[in-house]
C-alpha positions as CSV (number, residue, x, y, z in Angstrom):
1,M,-6.4,16.6,18.8
2,V,-10.2,16.7,18.6
3,F,-10.6,13.0,19.3
4,E,-8.6,13.0,22.5
5,Q,-11.1,15.6,23.9
6,A,-14.1,13.6,22.8
7,P,-16.5,12.6,25.5
8,D,-16.9,8.9,26.4
9,Q,-20.3,8.8,24.7
10,A,-18.6,9.6,21.3
11,W,-16.7,6.4,21.4
12,E,-18.6,3.3,20.3
13,R,-17.3,-0.3,20.5
14,R,-17.4,-1.9,17.1
15,S,-15.8,-4.8,15.3
16,C,-13.8,-4.0,12.2
17,G,-13.7,-7.7,11.1
18,A,-12.5,-11.1,12.1
19,G,-8.9,-11.6,13.1
20,A,-6.8,-14.6,14.0
21,K,-8.0,-14.4,17.6
22,G,-11.6,-13.5,17.0
23,Q,-13.4,-10.2,16.3
24,R,-11.1,-7.2,16.3
25,E,-13.0,-4.8,18.5
26,Y,-12.0,-1.2,19.2
27,D,-13.7,2.0,20.3
28,W,-14.5,4.2,17.3
29,A,-15.4,7.8,16.9
30,A,-16.3,9.6,13.7
31,V,-16.7,13.2,12.7
32,Q,-18.1,14.5,9.5
33,L,-15.9,17.2,8.0
34,R,-17.0,20.2,6.2
35,P,-17.6,19.6,2.5
36,V,-15.3,21.1,-0.2
37,T,-17.4,22.5,-3.0
38,E,-14.9,21.7,-5.8
39,Y,-14.8,18.0,-4.8
40,D,-17.9,17.1,-2.9
41,H,-20.5,18.7,-5.0
42,H,-21.7,18.0,-8.5
43,D,-23.9,20.6,-10.3
44,G,-24.4,22.2,-6.9
45,V,-25.6,19.0,-5.2
46,L,-23.7,17.4,-2.4
47,I,-22.7,13.8,-3.5
48,R,-20.0,12.8,-1.1
49,R,-19.0,13.2,2.6
50,R,-15.6,13.6,4.2
51,W,-15.0,11.9,7.5
52,A,-12.3,11.8,10.2
53,L,-12.4,8.4,11.9
54,A,-10.5,7.4,15.0
55,R,-9.8,3.9,16.4
56,R,-9.0,3.6,20.1
57,S,-7.5,0.5,21.7
58,V,-9.8,-1.1,24.3
59,S,-6.9,-2.2,26.5
60,R,-4.8,0.9,26.0
61,P,-7.2,3.9,25.4
62,D,-4.3,6.3,24.9
63,E,-3.4,4.5,21.6
64,I,-5.4,6.2,18.9
65,A,-5.1,5.6,15.1
66,Y,-6.6,8.0,12.7
67,Y,-8.3,7.6,9.3
68,L,-9.6,10.0,6.7
69,G,-12.6,8.9,4.7
70,Y,-14.3,10.0,1.6
71,A,-17.6,8.2,1.0
72,P,-21.0,8.4,-0.7
73,L,-23.7,10.2,1.3
74,D,-25.4,6.9,2.3
75,A,-22.2,5.5,3.9
76,G,-22.3,5.5,7.7
77,V,-19.9,4.9,10.4
78,D,-20.3,1.1,10.3
79,E,-19.3,1.1,6.6
80,L,-16.3,3.3,7.4
81,V,-15.2,1.0,10.2
82,R,-15.6,-2.1,7.9
83,V,-13.5,-0.5,5.2
84,A,-10.8,0.6,7.7
85,G,-10.7,-3.0,8.9
86,F,-9.6,-4.2,5.4
87,R,-6.2,-2.7,6.0
88,W,-5.1,-5.7,8.0
89,A,-6.1,-8.1,5.2
90,I,-4.3,-6.0,2.6
91,E,-1.2,-5.7,4.8
92,E,-1.2,-9.4,5.6
93,C,-1.7,-10.6,2.1
94,F,0.3,-8.1,0.1
95,F,2.9,-6.5,2.2
96,Q,3.9,-9.7,4.2
97,A,4.2,-11.5,0.9
98,A,6.2,-8.6,-0.6
99,K,8.5,-8.7,2.5
100,N,9.1,-12.5,2.2
101,E,9.2,-12.9,-1.6
102,C,10.4,-9.6,-3.0
103,G,12.7,-8.0,-0.4
104,L,10.4,-5.1,0.5
105,D,12.1,-4.8,3.9
106,Q,15.6,-5.3,2.7
107,Y,16.6,-1.7,2.2
108,E,18.5,0.6,4.5
109,V,17.2,4.1,3.9
110,R,19.8,6.6,3.0
111,R,18.0,8.9,0.6
112,Y,14.4,9.2,-0.4
113,V,15.0,8.6,-4.1
114,G,16.7,5.2,-3.5
115,W,14.0,4.2,-1.0
116,Y,11.2,5.1,-3.4
117,R,12.8,3.1,-6.2
118,H,13.3,0.1,-4.0
119,I,9.7,0.2,-2.6
120,T,8.2,0.7,-6.1
121,L,10.1,-2.2,-7.7
122,A,9.4,-4.5,-4.7
123,A,5.7,-3.6,-4.8
124,M,5.5,-4.2,-8.5
125,S,7.2,-7.5,-8.2
126,A,4.8,-8.6,-5.4
127,Q,1.9,-7.6,-7.6
128,A,3.2,-9.5,-10.6
129,A,3.8,-12.6,-8.3
130,E,0.3,-12.2,-6.8
131,K,-1.3,-12.2,-10.3
132,G,0.8,-15.3,-11.3
133,D,2.8,-13.5,-14.0
134,P,6.0,-15.4,-14.7
135,P,9.2,-13.6,-13.6
136,V,10.9,-11.5,-16.2
137,R,14.1,-13.2,-17.4
138,M,16.9,-11.7,-19.5
139,P,17.7,-13.7,-22.6
140,R,20.7,-15.8,-22.3
141,S,23.4,-15.9,-25.0
142,S,25.9,-18.6,-25.6
143,G,28.7,-16.5,-24.1
144,S,28.8,-14.2,-21.2
145,L,28.6,-10.4,-21.8
146,W,31.3,-10.0,-19.1
147,Q,34.8,-10.2,-20.3
148,K,38.2,-9.7,-18.6
149,R,40.1,-6.9,-20.1
150,G,43.5,-6.3,-18.6
151,D,43.1,-6.2,-14.8
152,S,39.3,-5.7,-14.7
153,W,36.0,-7.1,-15.8
154,Q,33.8,-5.2,-18.2
155,L,30.4,-5.6,-19.6
156,T,30.5,-5.7,-23.4
157,R,27.7,-4.8,-25.7
158,P,26.2,-7.8,-27.5
159,E,27.2,-8.1,-31.0
160,S,24.4,-7.7,-33.5
161,P,24.2,-10.6,-36.0
162,A,26.1,-9.9,-39.2
163,P,23.8,-9.1,-42.1
164,A,23.2,-11.9,-44.6
165,P,25.2,-11.6,-47.8
166,A,23.2,-10.3,-50.7
167,R,22.6,-12.7,-53.6
């Protein structure tokens, strides 16, 4: 990879925000990527830049995390590092709550479709809980929709109310 071959001068120590144990400092390197005319230009004028950003652990320099950035022209490496640092806050607030409250981590992956459905519903539940929306509750009837028929239980369709007699 390109970043693994970068010289030591390409890596700059920067903080990506405050953590539980103080500033989260890492070595960062950034590379501007070539613009794509269809996406980065408007009426022939360059309006955005693409970046590849790498974060290297100070204590374990062989551990490198990668980011892709798409930012306005005036955004620099400091801004990219700051935005990359938001990931921890988002993960802590949203995904940790989703794991605890909505069962985000309670699925054994067998097939992609089932995993995707589970993740989607858990994330939607966490978002609704975060916004303070009340949980969705099914209306209760006086009797159960489950009835024993022979040697098994079956879910019956609710009876629609009888129409009022005409006068």
